N, C-alpha and C positions, 0 to 999 in steps of 0.2 A: 566531508561533506557526503551530503547521500544523493547517489545517481541512480533514477530507476528509470528503463527504458522499456518499453512494452511489456508493463505489467498490467494483466488482468487478474481477479480475485471473483470467483461466481460463490453461492452461496444457494442451497437446495432449500424451496418455501414450499411444500407438499411439492407435486408432482413439477412443478413451475423451477427452472433454472434462473437465479437475480444476479444481472451482472453487478455489481457495489464499484467495480473501477475497470473499464476497457482502456487497452493500449495506450495505460499513462503515461507520460514523459519526463520526468521530471531532475532538474539538479537545482542545489540550494549549496550554497559556499559556505567553508569557514564565518563563521560569527553575521551571515546572513540569514535577517529576519523570514515569516514567511509569514503569513496571512492568510486563512480557507475559507471559502464561506461561502452556501450555494443552497439548493432548495432542500428540505430533508427527505432522506432517504433517495442522497446523489451520492452516498462515497464516503464525503466528509472523515465520518468517523474510523472507515476503515481505512486511509491512506492514515490518518495522525499513530492510526493501532501498528500499521509496518514499518510508518519512519520508527517508533519507537522501540521497533524488535519482539510486537507481543501477537504477532499475525504473519505469513508469509502469501506470497502471493501462489495463484495455482499457474499460472504462467508467467514467464518475463523473459525478454533477450539479456537482459544486467538487470540486478542488483545488487546494491553495492551502499553499509551503514556503516557509520564508525563503532559502533558496537553491539552487540548482541548480546539477550537477557540468558541465560542457562534454562534451557528447559521452556523456553520459549521462541513464540515464530520461525517454528519451522519449515519451510519450502513444503510445498505439495505438487 
């Protein structure tokens, strides 16, 4: 099971701060399928990287996943 509550991920792009994810709430039950779609640059890859343990949130009220990969996805 995956559970994200209030997840925010930002990146610096020059002097600008870009919010890839902002206040995301998501529950995925064991055995449940998920499709992610949307326009370019709206956080799809960032969300999938976070669910896979490759990156961590900038801020989160809570985030949990069934596994994390050693050396990857440290929350900041």
